[in-house]
N, C-alpha and C positions, 0 to 999 in steps of 0.2 A: 503494501498500500504506500503511496507516493504519502510525502506530507507536505504541507505548504511551507515557502520559502518564510522564514523570520519576520516579522515586520519590523522595516529599516526607515532610513531619517526621514521625520516630516509624519510618524505615525505614531501617537498616547495613544498608551491603554493604561487605563485605571479600575481596576477592583476587579479583575478575572484574568486569567492565562488561555492566550488564543491555543488553537482556534477553536470557535464556536461553528455551528452549523447551521447553514441558510434555512433549511429546513423545518428548523422549529422554530422559526416565525412565521405568519401568515399574513400578516399587516408592515409595510413601512409607511410611513406620513412623511411626505418634503414642505420643510419651507418653499418658499420659492425666489423672492428679490438677496441675492447672493447668495443663493444658495443650488438651486436647481438653472437658476440663469444668474448672467454674469452683470446684470444693472440693478439699479433700484429704481423701480419705473418713476415712481412718484421724482425723484433728482432729476429723470430724464425729461419731463412733462414740463417740472418747473424752469427745466432751458430753455423750452421753446417760448414760456414766459417772459424768459430775463429777470428770473426769481434763483438760480439754480444754488446758488452760494449759501441764499436764506435758508433754503428746504433744506440743503445737503446739511447743515449746522442744524437743524430741528432733528433729522434723522439718523443721525451720527450719535447725534448724544441718549435717544432712544435706544439705536439697538445696543447702547453699553450699560444700560442699566439707570442712567442720570436722569431721567426722564420719569416720574410713577404713576403719569397719569397717560400713557399709550394713546388713549381714543381722544384725549384733548389735542394732543400732539398730531395727530393725524388729523383732526379736524384743522387746525392752523397748517396744516401744510397743503390739504386741498382745498381751502379757503385762498390760498396763492396762486393755484391753478386756474382760476377762474379765465375765461376767455380765449381757453385754449381751444383747439378748432379739433375735429376728427382727423381730418384729414393731416396734421401733425401728430395726432396720438398714433394714428397710421405708420408716418413714420420715422417714431420710436421704436415701435413692434420690427418693423420691416429693416431700419438701419442701425440698430443698437443694441436690440436686444439678443441673444445668444444663449444655447445651454453653455453650460459649464462643461469643460473636460469631463470626460466618463461618465458625464449625468444616463443619454440612452445607453451606456453600457450596463451601467449599475441597474435601470430600471429593467431593460431585458433581464440582464440575471435574476433577479425578481421573478419579474414574472413568468422564465424556465420554470424557478424551481415553488411556483404556486401563491406567495405571495400580492395582494391586492395592495391597489397603490390609492395614497391619499395624497392630495396636494391641497394644502392649508395654509392663505397666505392672507397679512396685511395689508397687501395689494389690493389688484382692483381685477375684476373679471374680463374688464376687455384683454388683458396679458396674460390672467391662468387661463379662461378658456385656449386662446391658442397654444397655452405651453400641454395645458392637456390634450389639446387634440395632436399634437404633435408627436406625443409620449404616452398617447391613450391611458392614460392617467384614469383611475374608474371613479375617482371620487374629490371632489373639491369645495371650498369652502372660500372665501374672497367677496372685499367689498365693493359694491356698485358707483361708481361717479353718473351726477346727474347730470343730462346734458338737456339741451334746450336748443331749439333748430343745430343740431350741427355742433355747438361750443360749450364746454364744460361752464356748470352754474357757479364751480367754488362750494359744493356741496357736494354729501352722498343720500346715495335712499336707505332707507331701512327696508328690511329683510325680513321674511317670517318667523326665521330663527332670532333676530337682533340685529343692531346697527351695523356694530362694527368687529369685524374680527381682529382680536385682538389673543393678547396670549391667554385667557381665562377661555375664549371662545376657542382659541383652536386646542387645549387641553378636552376640553369640552367635548369636540367635534369627534379628537381619536377617542374617546371614552363612547362616545353613541356610535363611530362605527366599529371599536368592537363590541358591544353588545349586542350588535345587528348581526354581525356576523359568527356570533358564541362563540366568542376566544376571550382568553383572560391576556389583561395589557401587557404581562411581561410575554406574550408571544409579538409586542408590536415593536419596531424598529421608527424611534424620530430622527430627524438630520432637521440642522438649523444651525444660525449662526448666531442669532441676536437676541438681546433678553426674553424678548417676547417670544420664543420658543423654549425658554426654562419651560412653561408648567406643561407643554406635553412630554418633553423630554425625559420631565419628572415621572411622567406616569407609566414611562416606554420601558421595556423591556430591557433593554438596547438605547440609549442616547446617544447621537452622532454629531459631533461638533465639526463645523465645515468651514476655514478660513474664518475661523470665529474670532467675536470680543473675547476679552482676557478669562471675563465672570464667566461666559459659555463653553470656552473652554478646560476650565479648570473644576466645573461641573461635571464634566462628560466622561461617557465611559470611555468612548473612541473620540479623539483629537484627530482628524487631519489635516496638518498644516503645512503641506507639502502637496502639491500632484492633484489631482482629479478623484472626483467623488468614487470611482471603482477604485480606490482602494481602501473601501471598506471590502472586499471579496479577497484581501490581504489576512483578515483577520474572522473571514466566514466561507467555511469552503460546501 
């Protein structure tokens, strides 16, 4: 029987000894911005409005966990997007948004092993729908930007499950998905990079930080600090 190579530079493991088996999990939940994809969508939309520096500063503070009220921080950022057109949003989608290295490979490996996939994002359906379709993700939860006559109003639309997908909503969605599948949270993997991913990561059987903020790296069971998302497969066989 072949044994997998030991983890190498840029891959930190805490609290267990590899390898684990991918087949022991049934669900993998991903954050989107700066995890599955290469950008923070709200920052790139703000660039179209000439307000990227202002919005990026709020985003960075929120992801580091320095802003306790994530919902209010997102409302502040979305307010600054007022007037951006659908065409400008499409430009961000087609010219700036890319999957992070190893994203497609990891999702495919999980699907082959029988895992279901969940995308939970503090971002927006305009982008999560595109990523879902590209990777054939099973379920998503994210926020809806309000538009009128083809431009953003600076507000979000309430949904049947609530107003904003923040860290607590990510946690709830992970729990609800596990319950609907009839599995334990110990059979779930959660991957993210920011403070609002910690609530779902703390519920999952395996928590993975991807090029994450220091507070997230410190609490994750696996921290991928170099290379692509598929480096997780170095500890899951």
